[in-house]
N, C-alpha and C positions, 0 to 999 in steps of 0.2 A: 550320499546315505542311501539311494535307493538300492544299491547292491545289498548292504548287512541287512534290509529291512529286509529282500528274498530273502535273503541265507538265513533269519531268524525265521520266517516263517515257514519256510522247507524242512526245518529242524522240527519245528512246534507240530508241524504237520503230519507229520510220519513218525514222530513218537512221542507223543501227545503224552505219555506219562511223564517223560523230564519236564517237561512245563506246567505240571500238576504240583511235580515237587518242586519246583522252584516256588509258585504260589503260593507252596503250604508252608515254606520257609520266608519268605518275604511280606505274607500278613498272618502270620502265625494263624494258620487256615489246619485243618483234616481232613483235607478230601480226602479219599479212597483213591489207593494210585491209578486205579483203572475207572475211574468216572469218567462219566461223558462230559465233553469238552463241545459247547454249542460257541462255533466261531457266528457275532454279531455282526448286521451293517454298521460298517466301520465310517461310511459317508453324513455326515452333520449337514445337512440343509431345514433350517427354520422354516423358512418361505420364500418367496418365489424373489424378494426383491433382497436376499442376503447370500453372500459368496459360500460355495461349498467348502468345509475344512474336512481332513480322512484322520482318522484318530488311526494308530501304529495298529495296535491291537485291542479287538474289543470283543470280550465271549462271555460263556455264563457257564460256570460250573454248579448244581445240586444249587439251581434257584442265587444264587449267588454273582453279580454282575463286578467284571472284574475288566479294568482301564488301564493297557500297560504302553507308556511311551519308552521307546530307545533311540537315547539322544548323543550324537553318534562325538561333540564337540562340547563343553560345558557353556553354558547361557541360563539365561532366567527363565525358566520353567513354570514358576510360581503361576505367572496371569496364565500361561496358555494351558495348565492342567486345571484351573480354574474356567476358563472360559469352555476347555472341553468338555469337561464336568456338568456346567450347569444348562449348558446345549444339549447335552445327550437327557438331562431331564426336562426341561422344558419340551425337547422335540417328542417325549414319552407323554410327558400330559397332556400336549397336545394332540396327538394319536388317537387319546383314551377319553377325546369328549374336554366336559367343561375340566377344565384347572383348578376351581376353586371349589366350596364348599360351607356350607353355614351350619355354624359350633356355634351356639350358644348366643344364638344375634349376631355372630363376626364370620366375615369370611375368612374362611383358611385355604391354604395349599401346603401342599405337603410335597419337602425338597427332598429328596432320595437322591443321595448323587453314588455313584457306581464307586467299587472301592478302586486308590490310584494309586501308579506307581509309576514311579522315573527310573530308566536303567541307565547308566552314563557308560558306553562303552570307550570313551576315550578321556582324559582331560585326569585330571588329578582330586576327584569332588571325593570330600573327605565327610561332608555331613549325611547325618544319617536320615533325616527329616527336610523338607521342604515345610515351609511355615508359612501359613497366610493368617494373617492378622485383622479382622476385620470388623472397624469401628462404627457401632451403630449409635444413631441420630441420640438415643436415651440415654448415652455414657458406655455402654454395654461394648465389649470388645469379644467376638466370637472367634475363636484361634481353630483354626484350620489345618492338620498334619497328615503330609502323605510319604512314605515312606520313598528313599531313592538308592539307587545299589550301583558300586559300583566294578564294575568285571574287569577293572583292572589289580585287583586281590591277586595274591598269590592262587596257586592249582589248589593247592592243600586247602587254602581258607573255605574258594568255592567249592571243593569238595565236602570240608568238615561242615559246609550249608546247604548239603544238597542242591547246590547250584551249577548242577553239570551240566546244564544246557550253554549255561558261559563260559566254558573252559575253552574253547575253542577263542571266543572272543578276545582271551584275555591280552592278544598279541596287538589288537586294535589301537593299545596305547601307544604306540607305534605312528599311529596314522598320520599326526601333526607333520612328525619328521620325517617320515617316508614321502609326505607329498613334498618338501624343499628338497629328497635327497642331489638333487641334479646340481642343487649351490654348495653340496659340499664337498671339501678334500678327500682324498681318496682315503686316508686313516680317519677320518671318522664315516664312511663309507663300510668299512672293514668293521666298526665299531657295531654298525647297524647290523650286518650281514652277521654276526657274532649273537646279536640280541633277538633277532628273529631266530636263528636255529635254537639258541638253547629253551625259547619260547615252546620250540616243538617240540623238543627231547624232552622237556618238564612236563609239557597236555600228555605225550605220549605215553611218558610213564605214567603217570598218574592213571589214565585210562586202563592201560593194561593191569598195573593193580585192582581198579575198581572192577575190571573183569573177571581177574583170577578170585577175586572174592566174594562173586554174584553178588554187586551191587548192580553193575550194569551187565546187560547181554549184551550176545554179539550184534544184534542189529544195531544197539548203542551207539556201542562204543566206533562200530564200522560207521552209522551216520554222524558223529562227533568227529572219528578222523578226516573223514570225506570233508566236512567244513572247516575243521583245520587248515586242511590244503588249498579249500577254494579260497578261504579268507590272506591266507600266507602268499597265493598267488595272486591275489588284490595286491595287495600291498607289495610286492615286488614288482607291479605292472610302471613302477614311479623310477626304476632307474636298473637299467640292464647290468652293469658291473655290481649291483649285488645282490644282486638274482644268479649271478654269475659262482662269485664265492660263497653263498649258500649254497648252491648245488655243486663245490664242489668240498664242504666242509661234509658231505655224504648224506646221501637222500636213502639207502638202505634200510636204517632203522625206523626210517616213517613212513616207508612202505608197510614196514612187514607188519607190523599190525592189522592194518587192514587188511592185507593179503591174506595173513594166517586164518583170520576169521572169515575173509570170503571163503577161500580151499576148507575149513572146520564144515561154514553149512552144506560145501558142493558133497563133502565128504560123507557128512549123516545122512542126505539124502539118498544117494548114492549105497551106502549099506542098507538103509531099510530095504530101496529095491532090490538089492542081490540080494537080501535076505529072506525077500519073496518066492523070488525068482526059486533058488536052491529049496524050498519049500514044496514047490512045485516039479523038481525033481529036473531041472531046465540043464543043458551040461553049460560048460566054461564058454564054449564058442557062442554057444543059442542067448548066452547073458548078454557079454560084448557085445552083441551085434543087436541086441535090444536096446541096450542101454547107453549104446554108441561110445565104449569105451574100450580099451585092447584089451586079450585076454590077459595079459600080465599085471592088465588095472584088477582085471576081475579076479585072482589070484591071490591077489594081495588084500582084498577086501573082503575075500573068504578065509583068509587069515586070521584076519581081524576080527571078522566073526567069530570062529574055532577057539580065538584067544581069550576071547570075552563069555563065550558059553564055559571053558574051561575054570574061569576066576568066576 
């Protein structure tokens, strides 16, 4: 799970807008897409005699605290989420001094839980919520619900819900089968290779459309395509034959989008530099030397600049 934790953290920290869109979707919030995200301390230690626990992601946006756990396989997360939430609440209360107050001659403690959710990266979790029923001594029952999200949805569904951040992780649903791949017959391995390849193409196609429709920018798509590659590569570590077959199916479509966007960013930067140097009266030779490109490339950029001016 450590690999996926690092990959999720890398994507979230590199493109915080994607994390805000995910949080808005999961919790039905309306945070501004450029709102500041403050990543809070994930370490939980209430006192010196207790073991330290770590939350996957703990953050604050516009005075709202969020706790998100990324779970690789299905499991009973209810107890863990309540424990994490209560530990964080108690830690905060103790850090702020006296945790009790007197109201109407009665001691009271305000328990404010962070907003919590679980993202299942693999498995076939079908529930939309985790429910915890707390039965009190007076006969009352308090029900605590928190959303759970499956990254195993189709890429179009993840896209429709603006959970773009999870698109590269859709292929992780093959994790359980991939870690046992060495035990499978060649025919089964071929099916797994085809499945991985299809995940790649479907994700690439969706990201390409999101970029063309100005829903995601070049940096975000490039980051998600890179993450798609990293996750696929990690899954393929389980079996050399599957890796070989996936490679044989063709890698050109997979790298094309990332390469195109990277080149587009380079081209845009160079066009701006060449334009400024033309305005300063620099020659083709001087521009090529100062920009560290060939004279033929300078002439190509000059042609693009002239065409843009005419249009």
